[in-house]
N, CA, C, O and CB atoms as a CASP TS submission, in Angstrom:
PFRMAT TS
TARGET T0000
AUTHOR 0000-0000-0000
METHOD Language model
MODEL 1
PARENT N/A
ATOM      1  N   MET     1       0.840  -1.171   0.000  1.00  0.00           N
ATOM      2  CA  MET     1       0.000   0.000   0.000  1.00  0.00           C
ATOM      3  C   MET     1       0.898   1.252   0.000  1.00  0.00           C
ATOM      4  O   MET     1       1.890   1.313   0.726  1.00  0.00           O
ATOM      5  CB  MET     1      -0.963  -0.012   1.226  1.00  0.00           C
ATOM      6  N   THR     2       0.536   2.238  -0.819  1.00  0.00           N
ATOM      7  CA  THR     2       1.352   3.448  -0.913  1.00  0.00           C
ATOM      8  C   THR     2       0.959   4.442   0.170  1.00  0.00           C
ATOM      9  O   THR     2      -0.146   4.412   0.714  1.00  0.00           O
ATOM     10  CB  THR     2       1.210   4.091  -2.303  1.00  0.00           C
ATOM     11  N   ARG     3       1.901   5.315   0.457  1.00  0.00           N
ATOM     12  CA  ARG     3       1.623   6.317   1.482  1.00  0.00           C
ATOM     13  C   ARG     3       0.736   7.420   0.918  1.00  0.00           C
ATOM     14  O   ARG     3       0.737   7.684  -0.285  1.00  0.00           O
ATOM     15  CB  ARG     3       2.933   6.912   2.031  1.00  0.00           C
ATOM     16  N   HIS     4       0.000   8.042   1.786  1.00  0.00           N
ATOM     17  CA  HIS     4      -0.865   9.154   1.417  1.00  0.00           C
ATOM     18  C   HIS     4       0.005  10.399   1.204  1.00  0.00           C
ATOM     19  O   HIS     4       1.100  10.486   1.761  1.00  0.00           O
ATOM     20  CB  HIS     4      -1.958   9.406   2.514  1.00  0.00           C
ATOM     21  N   LEU     5      -0.468  11.357   0.409  1.00  0.00           N
ATOM     22  CA  LEU     5       0.284  12.572   0.148  1.00  0.00           C
ATOM     23  C   LEU     5       0.597  13.340   1.430  1.00  0.00           C
ATOM     24  O   LEU     5       1.656  13.959   1.541  1.00  0.00           O
ATOM     25  CB  LEU     5      -0.482  13.455  -0.807  1.00  0.00           C
ATOM     26  N   ALA     6      -0.305  13.304   2.382  1.00  0.00           N
ATOM     27  CA  ALA     6      -0.100  14.033   3.631  1.00  0.00           C
ATOM     28  C   ALA     6       0.929  13.355   4.519  1.00  0.00           C
ATOM     29  O   ALA     6       1.398  13.964   5.481  1.00  0.00           O
ATOM     30  CB  ALA     6      -1.412  14.171   4.379  1.00  0.00           C
ATOM     31  N   ASP     7       1.295  12.105   4.225  1.00  0.00           N
ATOM     32  CA  ASP     7       2.230  11.365   5.053  1.00  0.00           C
ATOM     33  C   ASP     7       3.700  11.619   4.685  1.00  0.00           C
ATOM     34  O   ASP     7       4.591  11.050   5.315  1.00  0.00           O
ATOM     35  CB  ASP     7       1.930   9.898   4.949  1.00  0.00           C
ATOM     36  N   ARG     8       3.961  12.440   3.704  1.00  0.00           N
ATOM     37  CA  ARG     8       5.352  12.666   3.324  1.00  0.00           C
ATOM     38  C   ARG     8       6.033  13.573   4.346  1.00  0.00           C
ATOM     39  O   ARG     8       5.383  14.387   5.002  1.00  0.00           O
ATOM     40  CB  ARG     8       5.440  13.283   1.910  1.00  0.00           C
ATOM     41  N   SER     9       7.330  13.421   4.466  1.00  0.00           N
ATOM     42  CA  SER     9       8.062  14.224   5.430  1.00  0.00           C
ATOM     43  C   SER     9       8.201  15.650   4.910  1.00  0.00           C
ATOM     44  O   SER     9       8.293  15.883   3.705  1.00  0.00           O
ATOM     45  CB  SER     9       9.447  13.610   5.715  1.00  0.00           C
ATOM     46  N   HIS    10       8.215  16.569   5.817  1.00  0.00           N
ATOM     47  CA  HIS    10       8.340  17.976   5.441  1.00  0.00           C
ATOM     48  C   HIS    10       9.808  18.293   5.183  1.00  0.00           C
ATOM     49  O   HIS    10      10.699  17.866   5.917  1.00  0.00           O
ATOM     50  CB  HIS    10       7.760  18.906   6.548  1.00  0.00           C
ATOM     51  N   GLU    11      10.027  19.048   4.128  1.00  0.00           N
ATOM     52  CA  GLU    11      11.389  19.447   3.808  1.00  0.00           C
ATOM     53  C   GLU    11      11.814  20.556   4.763  1.00  0.00           C
ATOM     54  O   GLU    11      10.987  21.289   5.307  1.00  0.00           O
ATOM     55  CB  GLU    11      11.503  19.912   2.328  1.00  0.00           C
ATOM     56  N   THR    12      13.096  20.655   4.948  1.00  0.00           N
ATOM     57  CA  THR    12      13.588  21.732   5.802  1.00  0.00           C
ATOM     58  C   THR    12      13.405  23.056   5.083  1.00  0.00           C
ATOM     59  O   THR    12      13.377  23.106   3.853  1.00  0.00           O
ATOM     60  CB  THR    12      15.077  21.513   6.181  1.00  0.00           C
ATOM     61  N   SER    13      13.284  24.099   5.833  1.00  0.00           N
ATOM     62  CA  SER    13      13.047  25.405   5.231  1.00  0.00           C
ATOM     63  C   SER    13      14.352  26.115   4.878  1.00  0.00           C
ATOM     64  O   SER    13      14.325  27.282   4.489  1.00  0.00           O
ATOM     65  CB  SER    13      12.227  26.270   6.171  1.00  0.00           C
ATOM     66  N   ALA    14      15.482  25.442   5.003  1.00  0.00           N
ATOM     67  CA  ALA    14      16.768  26.080   4.713  1.00  0.00           C
ATOM     68  C   ALA    14      16.846  26.487   3.246  1.00  0.00           C
ATOM     69  O   ALA    14      17.293  27.593   2.942  1.00  0.00           O
ATOM     70  CB  ALA    14      17.933  25.135   5.066  1.00  0.00           C
ATOM     71  N   GLY    15      16.426  25.631   2.345  1.00  0.00           N
ATOM     72  CA  GLY    15      16.461  25.960   0.921  1.00  0.00           C
ATOM     73  C   GLY    15      15.532  27.114   0.600  1.00  0.00           C
ATOM     74  O   GLY    15      15.859  27.984  -0.207  1.00  0.00           O
ATOM     75  N   ARG    16      14.398  27.114   1.226  1.00  0.00           N
ATOM     76  CA  ARG    16      13.421  28.180   1.013  1.00  0.00           C
ATOM     77  C   ARG    16      13.965  29.511   1.529  1.00  0.00           C
ATOM     78  O   ARG    16      13.795  30.546   0.884  1.00  0.00           O
ATOM     79  CB  ARG    16      12.086  27.840   1.708  1.00  0.00           C
ATOM     80  N   THR    17      14.612  29.484   2.679  1.00  0.00           N
ATOM     81  CA  THR    17      15.194  30.699   3.245  1.00  0.00           C
ATOM     82  C   THR    17      16.327  31.210   2.369  1.00  0.00           C
ATOM     83  O   THR    17      16.443  32.416   2.152  1.00  0.00           O
ATOM     84  CB  THR    17      15.700  30.442   4.669  1.00  0.00           C
ATOM     85  N   GLN    18      17.157  30.316   1.867  1.00  0.00           N
ATOM     86  CA  GLN    18      18.254  30.724   0.993  1.00  0.00           C
ATOM     87  C   GLN    18      17.720  31.351  -0.289  1.00  0.00           C
ATOM     88  O   GLN    18      18.260  32.348  -0.769  1.00  0.00           O
ATOM     89  CB  GLN    18      19.151  29.524   0.662  1.00  0.00           C
ATOM     90  N   TYR    19      16.668  30.771  -0.838  1.00  0.00           N
ATOM     91  CA  TYR    19      16.071  31.322  -2.049  1.00  0.00           C
ATOM     92  C   TYR    19      15.514  32.716  -1.775  1.00  0.00           C
ATOM     93  O   TYR    19      15.692  33.624  -2.588  1.00  0.00           O
ATOM     94  CB  TYR    19      14.962  30.394  -2.580  1.00  0.00           C
ATOM     95  N   TYR    20      14.845  32.892  -0.644  1.00  0.00           N
ATOM     96  CA  TYR    20      14.257  34.187  -0.288  1.00  0.00           C
ATOM     97  C   TYR    20      15.340  35.239  -0.094  1.00  0.00           C
ATOM     98  O   TYR    20      15.208  36.354  -0.597  1.00  0.00           O
ATOM     99  CB  TYR    20      13.410  34.063   0.986  1.00  0.00           C
ATOM    100  N   THR    21      16.406  34.907   0.625  1.00  0.00           N
ATOM    101  CA  THR    21      17.460  35.890   0.871  1.00  0.00           C
ATOM    102  C   THR    21      18.201  36.251  -0.422  1.00  0.00           C
ATOM    103  O   THR    21      18.584  37.405  -0.612  1.00  0.00           O
ATOM    104  CB  THR    21      18.450  35.353   1.914  1.00  0.00           C
ATOM    105  N   ARG    22      18.404  35.271  -1.311  1.00  0.00           N
ATOM    106  CA  ARG    22      19.052  35.569  -2.587  1.00  0.00           C
ATOM    107  C   ARG    22      18.176  36.482  -3.428  1.00  0.00           C
ATOM    108  O   ARG    22      18.669  37.409  -4.070  1.00  0.00           O
ATOM    109  CB  ARG    22      19.361  34.274  -3.353  1.00  0.00           C
ATOM    110  N   GLN    23      16.882  36.219  -3.424  1.00  0.00           N
ATOM    111  CA  GLN    23      15.960  37.045  -4.187  1.00  0.00           C
ATOM    112  C   GLN    23      15.928  38.475  -3.637  1.00  0.00           C
ATOM    113  O   GLN    23      15.899  39.426  -4.417  1.00  0.00           O
ATOM    114  CB  GLN    23      14.552  36.432  -4.165  1.00  0.00           C
ATOM    115  N   GLU    24      15.931  38.641  -2.344  1.00  0.00           N
ATOM    116  CA  GLU    24      15.943  39.971  -1.734  1.00  0.00           C
ATOM    117  C   GLU    24      17.252  40.698  -2.036  1.00  0.00           C
ATOM    118  O   GLU    24      17.250  41.897  -2.313  1.00  0.00           O
ATOM    119  CB  GLU    24      15.734  39.866  -0.215  1.00  0.00           C
ATOM    120  N   ARG    25      18.355  39.979  -1.983  1.00  0.00           N
ATOM    121  CA  ARG    25      19.652  40.591  -2.236  1.00  0.00           C
ATOM    122  C   ARG    25      19.755  41.054  -3.685  1.00  0.00           C
ATOM    123  O   ARG    25      20.271  42.139  -3.952  1.00  0.00           O
ATOM    124  CB  ARG    25      20.782  39.609  -1.909  1.00  0.00           C
ATOM    125  N   GLU    26      19.272  40.248  -4.616  1.00  0.00           N
ATOM    126  CA  GLU    26      19.384  40.575  -6.027  1.00  0.00           C
ATOM    127  C   GLU    26      18.342  41.575  -6.490  1.00  0.00           C
ATOM    128  O   GLU    26      18.494  42.162  -7.561  1.00  0.00           O
ATOM    129  CB  GLU    26      19.275  39.333  -6.841  1.00  0.00           C
ATOM    130  N   SER    27      17.293  41.786  -5.715  1.00  0.00           N
ATOM    131  CA  SER    27      16.253  42.713  -6.133  1.00  0.00           C
ATOM    132  C   SER    27      16.625  44.163  -5.849  1.00  0.00           C
ATOM    133  O   SER    27      15.957  45.076  -6.334  1.00  0.00           O
ATOM    134  CB  SER    27      14.954  42.375  -5.445  1.00  0.00           C
ATOM    135  N   GLY    28      17.675  44.388  -5.075  1.00  0.00           N
ATOM    136  CA  GLY    28      18.109  45.747  -4.762  1.00  0.00           C
ATOM    137  C   GLY    28      18.711  46.428  -5.975  1.00  0.00           C
ATOM    138  O   GLY    28      19.120  45.774  -6.934  1.00  0.00           O
ATOM    139  N   THR    29      18.758  47.739  -5.920  1.00  0.00           N
ATOM    140  CA  THR    29      19.320  48.513  -7.011  1.00  0.00           C
ATOM    141  C   THR    29      20.844  48.490  -6.934  1.00  0.00           C
ATOM    142  O   THR    29      21.425  48.674  -5.865  1.00  0.00           O
ATOM    143  CB  THR    29      18.796  49.958  -6.979  1.00  0.00           C
ATOM    144  N   HIS    30      21.469  48.266  -8.059  1.00  0.00           N
ATOM    145  CA  HIS    30      22.925  48.240  -8.128  1.00  0.00           C
ATOM    146  C   HIS    30      23.457  49.651  -7.886  1.00  0.00           C
ATOM    147  O   HIS    30      22.844  50.618  -8.339  1.00  0.00           O
ATOM    148  CB  HIS    30      23.411  47.689  -9.503  1.00  0.00           C
ATOM    149  N   PRO    31      24.585  49.793  -7.179  1.00  0.00           N
ATOM    150  CA  PRO    31      25.128  51.129  -6.890  1.00  0.00           C
ATOM    151  C   PRO    31      25.409  51.961  -8.140  1.00  0.00           C
ATOM    152  O   PRO    31      25.288  53.185  -8.101  1.00  0.00           O
ATOM    153  CB  PRO    31      26.398  50.996  -6.093  1.00  0.00           C
ATOM    154  N   ALA    32      25.779  51.323  -9.242  1.00  0.00           N
ATOM    155  CA  ALA    32      26.038  52.073 -10.467  1.00  0.00           C
ATOM    156  C   ALA    32      24.751  52.703 -10.994  1.00  0.00           C
ATOM    157  O   ALA    32      24.771  53.821 -11.509  1.00  0.00           O
ATOM    158  CB  ALA    32      26.662  51.160 -11.535  1.00  0.00           C
ATOM    159  N   ILE    33      23.654  52.002 -10.871  1.00  0.00           N
ATOM    160  CA  ILE    33      22.369  52.534 -11.319  1.00  0.00           C
ATOM    161  C   ILE    33      21.965  53.708 -10.442  1.00  0.00           C
ATOM    162  O   ILE    33      21.470  54.717 -10.942  1.00  0.00           O
ATOM    163  CB  ILE    33      21.278  51.440 -11.294  1.00  0.00           C
ATOM    164  N   ALA    34      22.174  53.581  -9.135  1.00  0.00           N
ATOM    165  CA  ALA    34      21.850  54.684  -8.223  1.00  0.00           C
ATOM    166  C   ALA    34      22.699  55.912  -8.535  1.00  0.00           C
ATOM    167  O   ALA    34      22.203  57.036  -8.465  1.00  0.00           O
ATOM    168  CB  ALA    34      22.060  54.254  -6.760  1.00  0.00           C
ATOM    169  N   ALA    35      23.959  55.715  -8.875  1.00  0.00           N
ATOM    170  CA  ALA    35      24.829  56.844  -9.205  1.00  0.00           C
ATOM    171  C   ALA    35      24.362  57.523 -10.489  1.00  0.00           C
ATOM    172  O   ALA    35      24.394  58.749 -10.589  1.00  0.00           O
ATOM    173  CB  ALA    35      26.290  56.378  -9.349  1.00  0.00           C
ATOM    174  N   LEU    36      23.932  56.738 -11.464  1.00  0.00           N
ATOM    175  CA  LEU    36      23.430  57.330 -12.705  1.00  0.00           C
ATOM    176  C   LEU    36      22.161  58.136 -12.464  1.00  0.00           C
ATOM    177  O   LEU    36      21.963  59.180 -13.086  1.00  0.00           O
ATOM    178  CB  LEU    36      23.165  56.242 -13.741  1.00  0.00           C
ATOM    179  N   ARG    37      21.314  57.671 -11.583  1.00  0.00           N
ATOM    180  CA  ARG    37      20.079  58.397 -11.278  1.00  0.00           C
ATOM    181  C   ARG    37      20.339  59.698 -10.528  1.00  0.00           C
ATOM    182  O   ARG    37      19.547  60.636 -10.622  1.00  0.00           O
ATOM    183  CB  ARG    37      19.153  57.520 -10.464  1.00  0.00           C
ATOM    184  N   MET    38      21.438  59.761  -9.787  1.00  0.00           N
ATOM    185  CA  MET    38      21.754  60.949  -9.005  1.00  0.00           C
ATOM    186  C   MET    38      22.454  62.033  -9.829  1.00  0.00           C
ATOM    187  O   MET    38      22.536  63.181  -9.393  1.00  0.00           O
ATOM    188  CB  MET    38      22.621  60.568  -7.830  1.00  0.00           C
ATOM    189  N   ARG    39      22.954  61.682 -11.009  1.00  0.00           N
ATOM    190  CA  ARG    39      23.639  62.671 -11.839  1.00  0.00           C
ATOM    191  C   ARG    39      22.657  63.728 -12.323  1.00  0.00           C
ATOM    192  O   ARG    39      21.507  63.407 -12.623  1.00  0.00           O
ATOM    193  CB  ARG    39      24.327  61.992 -13.037  1.00  0.00           C
ATOM    194  N   PRO    40      23.084  64.973 -12.403  1.00  0.00           N
ATOM    195  CA  PRO    40      22.191  66.003 -12.942  1.00  0.00           C
ATOM    196  C   PRO    40      21.975  65.783 -14.430  1.00  0.00           C
ATOM    197  O   PRO    40      22.887  65.370 -15.146  1.00  0.00           O
ATOM    198  CB  PRO    40      22.763  67.416 -12.687  1.00  0.00           C
ATOM    199  N   ARG    41      20.789  66.056 -14.877  1.00  0.00           N
ATOM    200  CA  ARG    41      20.468  65.876 -16.290  1.00  0.00           C
ATOM    201  C   ARG    41      20.953  67.070 -17.083  1.00  0.00           C
ATOM    202  O   ARG    41      20.888  68.209 -16.622  1.00  0.00           O
ATOM    203  CB  ARG    41      18.957  65.676 -16.491  1.00  0.00           C
ATOM    204  N   ALA    42      21.435  66.800 -18.268  1.00  0.00           N
ATOM    205  CA  ALA    42      21.866  67.880 -19.161  1.00  0.00           C
ATOM    206  C   ALA    42      20.619  68.447 -19.835  1.00  0.00           C
ATOM    207  O   ALA    42      19.867  67.719 -20.485  1.00  0.00           O
ATOM    208  CB  ALA    42      22.915  67.370 -20.232  1.00  0.00           C
ATOM    209  N   ARG    43      20.412  69.734 -19.676  1.00  0.00           N
ATOM    210  CA  ARG    43      19.241  70.381 -20.277  1.00  0.00           C
ATOM    211  C   ARG    43      19.711  71.512 -21.169  1.00  0.00           C
ATOM    212  O   ARG    43      20.734  72.149 -20.916  1.00  0.00           O
ATOM    213  CB  ARG    43      18.262  70.909 -19.187  1.00  0.00           C
ATOM    214  N   SER    44      18.958  71.740 -22.195  1.00  0.00           N
ATOM    215  CA  SER    44      19.340  72.805 -23.123  1.00  0.00           C
ATOM    216  C   SER    44      18.911  74.164 -22.576  1.00  0.00           C
ATOM    217  O   SER    44      17.970  74.260 -21.788  1.00  0.00           O
ATOM    218  CB  SER    44      18.715  72.564 -24.514  1.00  0.00           C
ATOM    219  N   GLU    45      19.592  75.182 -22.992  1.00  0.00           N
ATOM    220  CA  GLU    45      19.292  76.549 -22.562  1.00  0.00           C
ATOM    221  C   GLU    45      17.916  76.985 -23.062  1.00  0.00           C
ATOM    222  O   GLU    45      17.201  77.703 -22.364  1.00  0.00           O
ATOM    223  CB  GLU    45      20.372  77.522 -23.068  1.00  0.00           C
ATOM    224  N   ALA    46      17.544  76.550 -24.271  1.00  0.00           N
ATOM    225  CA  ALA    46      16.259  76.951 -24.849  1.00  0.00           C
ATOM    226  C   ALA    46      15.092  76.422 -24.018  1.00  0.00           C
ATOM    227  O   ALA    46      14.102  77.124 -23.816  1.00  0.00           O
ATOM    228  CB  ALA    46      16.144  76.450 -26.295  1.00  0.00           C
ATOM    229  N   THR    47      15.208  75.204 -23.545  1.00  0.00           N
ATOM    230  CA  THR    47      14.148  74.615 -22.731  1.00  0.00           C
ATOM    231  C   THR    47      14.003  75.365 -21.418  1.00  0.00           C
ATOM    232  O   THR    47      12.887  75.643 -20.980  1.00  0.00           O
ATOM    233  CB  THR    47      14.431  73.132 -22.465  1.00  0.00           C
ATOM    234  N   ASN    48      15.120  75.693 -20.790  1.00  0.00           N
ATOM    235  CA  ASN    48      15.068  76.430 -19.528  1.00  0.00           C
ATOM    236  C   ASN    48      14.496  77.825 -19.728  1.00  0.00           C
ATOM    237  O   ASN    48      13.706  78.289 -18.906  1.00  0.00           O
ATOM    238  CB  ASN    48      16.460  76.521 -18.907  1.00  0.00           C
ATOM    239  N   ARG    49      14.876  78.494 -20.795  1.00  0.00           N
ATOM    240  CA  ARG    49      14.384  79.851 -21.065  1.00  0.00           C
ATOM    241  C   ARG    49      12.885  79.825 -21.297  1.00  0.00           C
ATOM    242  O   ARG    49      12.153  80.686 -20.808  1.00  0.00           O
ATOM    243  CB  ARG    49      15.102  80.466 -22.286  1.00  0.00           C
ATOM    244  N   ARG    50      12.440  78.838 -22.043  1.00  0.00           N
ATOM    245  CA  ARG    50      11.006  78.728 -22.345  1.00  0.00           C
ATOM    246  C   ARG    50      10.206  78.502 -21.068  1.00  0.00           C
ATOM    247  O   ARG    50       9.156  79.115 -20.881  1.00  0.00           O
ATOM    248  CB  ARG    50      10.746  77.581 -23.346  1.00  0.00           C
ATOM    249  N   ALA    51      10.691  77.628 -20.187  1.00  0.00           N
ATOM    250  CA  ALA    51      10.010  77.377 -18.920  1.00  0.00           C
ATOM    251  C   ALA    51       9.986  78.633 -18.057  1.00  0.00           C
ATOM    252  O   ALA    51       8.996  78.911 -17.381  1.00  0.00           O
ATOM    253  CB  ALA    51      10.689  76.230 -18.165  1.00  0.00           C
ATOM    254  N   ALA    52      11.073  79.386 -18.083  1.00  0.00           N
ATOM    255  CA  ALA    52      11.139  80.628 -17.314  1.00  0.00           C
ATOM    256  C   ALA    52      10.133  81.636 -17.841  1.00  0.00           C
ATOM    257  O   ALA    52       9.500  82.341 -17.055  1.00  0.00           O
ATOM    258  CB  ALA    52      12.553  81.219 -17.360  1.00  0.00           C
ATOM    259  N   GLU    53       9.974  81.716 -19.151  1.00  0.00           N
ATOM    260  CA  GLU    53       8.999  82.643 -19.727  1.00  0.00           C
ATOM    261  C   GLU    53       7.573  82.245 -19.366  1.00  0.00           C
ATOM    262  O   GLU    53       6.756  83.104 -19.032  1.00  0.00           O
ATOM    263  CB  GLU    53       9.156  82.702 -21.245  1.00  0.00           C
ATOM    264  N   PHE    54       7.269  80.961 -19.430  1.00  0.00           N
ATOM    265  CA  PHE    54       5.930  80.505 -19.045  1.00  0.00           C
ATOM    266  C   PHE    54       5.651  80.808 -17.577  1.00  0.00           C
ATOM    267  O   PHE    54       4.544  81.213 -17.222  1.00  0.00           O
ATOM    268  CB  PHE    54       5.778  78.999 -19.311  1.00  0.00           C
ATOM    269  N   ALA    55       6.650  80.613 -16.730  1.00  0.00           N
ATOM    270  CA  ALA    55       6.471  80.906 -15.307  1.00  0.00           C
ATOM    271  C   ALA    55       6.271  82.399 -15.085  1.00  0.00           C
ATOM    272  O   ALA    55       5.454  82.801 -14.256  1.00  0.00           O
ATOM    273  CB  ALA    55       7.677  80.408 -14.497  1.00  0.00           C
ATOM    274  N   ARG    56       7.009  83.219 -15.817  1.00  0.00           N
ATOM    275  CA  ARG    56       6.856  84.670 -15.702  1.00  0.00           C
ATOM    276  C   ARG    56       5.454  85.098 -16.112  1.00  0.00           C
ATOM    277  O   ARG    56       4.840  85.913 -15.424  1.00  0.00           O
ATOM    278  CB  ARG    56       7.902  85.394 -16.561  1.00  0.00           C
ATOM    279  N   ILE    57       4.935  84.570 -17.215  1.00  0.00           N
ATOM    280  CA  ILE    57       3.599  84.899 -17.690  1.00  0.00           C
ATOM    281  C   ILE    57       2.561  84.442 -16.659  1.00  0.00           C
ATOM    282  O   ILE    57       1.608  85.167 -16.369  1.00  0.00           O
ATOM    283  CB  ILE    57       3.331  84.242 -19.073  1.00  0.00           C
ATOM    284  N   GLU    58       2.749  83.242 -16.111  1.00  0.00           N
ATOM    285  CA  GLU    58       1.820  82.703 -15.114  1.00  0.00           C
ATOM    286  C   GLU    58       1.757  83.593 -13.874  1.00  0.00           C
ATOM    287  O   GLU    58       0.692  83.768 -13.282  1.00  0.00           O
ATOM    288  CB  GLU    58       2.232  81.281 -14.716  1.00  0.00           C
ATOM    289  N   ARG    59       2.879  84.142 -13.494  1.00  0.00           N
ATOM    290  CA  ARG    59       2.913  85.027 -12.307  1.00  0.00           C
ATOM    291  C   ARG    59       2.314  86.394 -12.616  1.00  0.00           C
ATOM    292  O   ARG    59       2.029  87.161 -11.697  1.00  0.00           O
ATOM    293  CB  ARG    59       4.361  85.198 -11.802  1.00  0.00           C
ATOM    294  N   GLY    60       2.121  86.707 -13.883  1.00  0.00           N
ATOM    295  CA  GLY    60       1.523  87.977 -14.245  1.00  0.00           C
ATOM    296  C   GLY    60       2.522  89.083 -14.495  1.00  0.00           C
ATOM    297  O   GLY    60       2.118  90.237 -14.635  1.00  0.00           O
ATOM    298  N   HIS    61       3.785  88.790 -14.556  1.00  0.00           N
ATOM    299  CA  HIS    61       4.807  89.798 -14.825  1.00  0.00           C
ATOM    300  C   HIS    61       4.836  90.106 -16.313  1.00  0.00           C
ATOM    301  O   HIS    61       4.615  89.226 -17.145  1.00  0.00           O
ATOM    302  CB  HIS    61       6.196  89.322 -14.339  1.00  0.00           C
ATOM    303  N   GLN    62       5.108  91.343 -16.636  1.00  0.00           N
ATOM    304  CA  GLN    62       5.240  91.727 -18.042  1.00  0.00           C
ATOM    305  C   GLN    62       6.649  92.249 -18.282  1.00  0.00           C
ATOM    306  O   GLN    62       7.341  92.661 -17.351  1.00  0.00           O
ATOM    307  CB  GLN    62       4.180  92.800 -18.436  1.00  0.00           C
ATOM    308  N   VAL    63       7.055  92.226 -19.521  1.00  0.00           N
ATOM    309  CA  VAL    63       8.406  92.653 -19.874  1.00  0.00           C
ATOM    310  C   VAL    63       8.571  94.126 -19.684  1.00  0.00           C
ATOM    311  O   VAL    63       9.650  94.663 -19.934  1.00  0.00           O
ATOM    312  CB  VAL    63       8.733  92.283 -21.297  1.00  0.00           C
TER
END
């Protein structure tokens, strides 16, 4: 007679814990990616000037 499915021995949770910790460790952001995100973006002068003009108009200032 074969054993019932519920009669099998439980596996240790060591493998499960190792898998979880590896997944958590690898899911973090790499330091190089964080450094790239912290760099200031290069913006053109025309874009900045245009935004400044829109802000000036919004505030109600005239030339």
